[in-house]
N, C-alpha and C positions, 0 to 999 in steps of 0.2 A: 291620588290620580296620577297616572303615568303620562308625563308630558314629553317623554323622549321621542324625538322625531325619527322616522325611518330614513335610512340613507337614500340618497338619490340613485335612481337607475339610469342607465344610458338613455332610455326613452325620455325620462324626465328632463335630462339635461338638453337633449335635442330639441324638445318642445320649448324650453326656456330660451334657448339661443336662436330658435327659428331656423335650424338646419336639420338635415337628415341624421338618423342614427348612424348610418355608414360614415358620415363626415366626422362625427365624434369618435367613432372607432378608429378611423384612419389617423386622426390627430395623435392618438396614443400608440397605435400598433403599426401604422404604415405612413409615417410622416412625409415620405417622398411623394405620396399621392395628393398632397395639398400644397398650395403656395405657402412660402414662409410667413407671409403676412397673415393669412387666414389661420394657420396653425397657431401662431403666436396669440392671436385674438382669442381663439378657442381655449387654449391652455390657461391664459390669464383669467378668463371668465370661470373656468372650472376650478381654478385655485381659489378664487373668491368665494365660490359656492361650497368649497370643501370636497369637491368630487375628485377622486384620485385615479379613476380609470374604469373600464369595463370590468364587470364581475368575473373573477377568474374561474369560479365554479361553473358559471353559465357558459363561458367560452370553452371550458373543458367538455361540457355536454355536447356543445355544437360541433367541435372539431375532433373529439375523441382523443385529444392530447392534453396532458396536464402541464407540459413544459418542465417536468421534473424527472431526473434520473436517480435511480437508487444505487448506492454503493454498499455492497454487502461485505462486511469485514469478518474475517475468520476469527480474529481476536476481539475481546471486549472493546467497546468504543472508548472507554476511559483509558485503557492501555494504548490504543492506537494513537490517541492524541499526545501521549507522553513518549511514544517510540519515534525516534527521528526518521527512520526508514518509512514507516507508515505516513508520517507527517509530510515527507517529501512526495510520496505517491499522491496523497490527497491534494497537495499543492498543484501538482500537474493536472489532475482531473479538474480542479477548480479553475485553473487558467483557461482551459478550453471551454468549460461550461459557461463561465462568465462572459467570454467573448461571444458566445452563441446565444446569450440571454436565457440560459437554462439554469434551473435551481437543482440543488442536490439534497437528497434525503439519505441519511446514514442508517444502516441496519447493522446489527451484530449477530453473529452465529450463536451468541450466548443468550439472546433474549428468549424468554419463555412466555407461554400463555396464548390462548386463542384470540385475545383481544388484539394482538399484533398482526394476525393474519390479514385482517382487512386493510391494514396500512400497506401491505405488499401489493395491493391492487392499484395504488396511487401512481407509481412511477411509469413512465413510458418505456423504460428498459432498465437493465441491470448491469452493473460491473461487479463481478465477484472477485474480491481481492483475497486470494488464498482459498483452498478447497475447504468447504464446510465439513466439519467432522461428522455431523449427523446427516444421513441420507434424507431424512424427512424434510430438512430445510431445503435441500437442493430440489427435491421433488415438488415442494410447494412453489418454488420460484419457476420451475419449468412448466407447471400447470398454468401459469399466467400467459403462456404462449407469446411472450414479448421478446424483443431483441435482447441479446445477452453477450457479454464479453467476459472471458475468464482471464485472470492474471495469475501467473505462477503455477498454473495447471491447465491441462487440456480436457475438453469435454465434448465428445461426439463432433458435430459439425459446427459448433459455435466458434466465433472468432476468439483469438487468444493473443496475449502479449506476455512474453517472459524472456528469461535469459537461459543460456546453457549452463546450468549450475554445476554439472559434473565437470565439464571442460574448464570452466572458470576456476573451480577449486583445484583441479589438476595443475593448472598453470601457476597459481600462487604457491602451491606446495612444491612443485618442481623447481621454481625459482629459489624458494627457501632452502630446500635440501641441497641444491647445487652450490649454494654459497655457505652452507653449514654442514659439511659431511660428517658422518660418524658421530652424531649426537643423538641423545635419547629424545624420542618424540612423544608428545601427548596431543590428542585431538580433543578440543573442548567443544562438544557438539551442542546444538540447540534444538529442543523439541524432537529428540530422536526416538522416543518411545511414548506410547499412549498411557502408560501407567504412571507418568509424572515422576519417574525415578530421578533422584539427584545423587550422582556419584558415578563410579566406574560401571561400564555397560558392556555386555556381550553383543556381538553382531546379531545373534538370533533374536534378541529382544527389540530390535529396531523396526521402525515402520518400513513398508515397502517403498521402492523408488517411485512407483506410480502415484503415490499419494503424498509424498513428503519431499520438499525441496532439500531438507536437511539430509535425508538419506542420499540424495543425488550428490550433494557436496561431499558427504562421507565417502561415497564411491570414488569420487575424483581424488580425494586425499590418499585413499588406499592404493589407487592405481599408481600415483606418483611414488608412494613409498615402495611399492613392488618394483617399479622401474629403477629405483635407486637401491635395490636389494636389501631393503629394510623390512625385516619380518617381525621384529619386536617393537611394539608400540602400545600405548594405552588409549582407550576411548572413554570419555566422560560425557555424561548426559546432564544438561541444564534445562529444566522444564520451562523456565521463564527468562526472558531476556532482560534481567534486572541485575544490578550490581551486587546485591546481597547474596544471591545464589552463585553468581559468577566468581565472586571472591572466595567462597568456600571451596569451589572446585579448583580454582587456580592454586590455592594453598595446598590442596591435596596433591595436585600434579607436581608442583615444585618440591614438595616434601618427599615425593617419590623419585626425585632426581631428574625431572624433565628439563631439557635444555632448549627444546623447540616446542612452542605452543602454537598449534594451528587452530585458530579460533573461528567459529562459524558466524560471528557477528563482530562488528567494531565495538559494540558495548561490552561484549565479553573480553575482547582484547584489551580495552582500556582498563577494565577492572583487573585483568591479569597484570598489567603494567604497574598498577597501584600496589598489588600484592608483592611483585618483584622488588619494588622499592622498599617496602616494609621489611623484606628479608635481606636488605642491603645487597641486592644483586644488581650488577651492571647490565644495562640493556644497550646493545645486543651482545656484549662480550661474554656474559655468563648465561643469559637466557634470551633467546630470540623469539619475538612475538609478532604474529601477523593476524590481521583481521579480515573481514569480508563485509562490504556495504558501501564504504566511501562517504561516511557522514562527516560533517564539518569539524566535529571535535577532534578527529584523528589528525587533522592538520595543525591544530593550535596547541599541541602539547609538545613536550621535549622528552626524549626524541620523538619526532613525528612517527605516526603509525603507518607501516607498510600494509596495504590493503588491496582488495579487489573491488573496484567501484562498479556498482550495478545500475547506475543511472535511474534512480527511483522516480525522479521528477518526470523524466522521459516516459517511463512506464505509465504513469498517470495520464500524461498528455495523449499517448498513443492509444490507450484503452478508451478514453473519452472520444477521440476522433473516430475510432471504429464503431463505437456505439451510435454516434450521431451521423454516421455515414459520410464523414468528411474525408476519410481515407478508405479506399476500396479494398486494399489488401487485407484479407481476413486474418492471417496468421503472421506474427512477427516475433523473431528472436533478436532481441537487442544485443549489441556488442557490449562487452565489459572491458574495463581498463585496469591493468596492473599499475598501481601507484606505489613506487618505491620511495620509502623515507628511512629514517634512522633506526627504527625498531628492529630491522633485519637487513 
């Protein structure tokens, strides 16, 4: 015989306490509508009865809102938790969501299967962190007809938050070349081609600038090289922002005589510094290395990493504010900061 009792409903609690259902709802959701003494009495009684508040599903049906926002990650969720830039971005989103009493549901562009499609109907709106590789994913989200904010790419009339990747890359390359003239240059690129090529790359094999922030950074580096009259340089592609691949490419570039390494992420740059040390090269006297992101690890090594900080926490905050209509301005280009340390 099943003796398990059904959970109390809001109506049940109201009857037991001899108050209206609205009074119970206000105690949990709008405490300013009750006197402190009455609310305290109700909350104490609810705690004794094991009642934790109005049913969220019922409230969603009534209001048409779930109190949940979806964050769509272009990379797998597991990778995003291990990547310091993505982690900083999610920290910024979480700060705003928590302050507003909003929950977050994470999606990945890599998830498969029709069973996931129904989950996309849950959030009240979406933040897209990076452009989805598959058009089907983007189409499904747009069919929800819900508010949406894009990060690191633009999409029609939707609000967006990003940085000027080309200009930022130009500035750090220009600084590097100005202080290290007449040296052999290698660009250590991240996710430059769809074919997941690991190694030296031709420009014709790269993504277009409209779909890839890495291509925009590459354009900025090349513009600086051109302005410094440097026509001979190498471009390397690293499919994943991980040390194992970065060290392979850094070793190749150094073996080919590169004296300046323009790295598209701090993780790549930190891996390149490890390789330089293994080759008994002095940084920056024999090899100059710069990164891009501004993660904390770059500050806590010796020599410190010269990098372009892209304020990833602020990206997350501003994306959440736009989705929740806290900030009216639809489009934002965040400033970046050139941080000069000992690696260059």
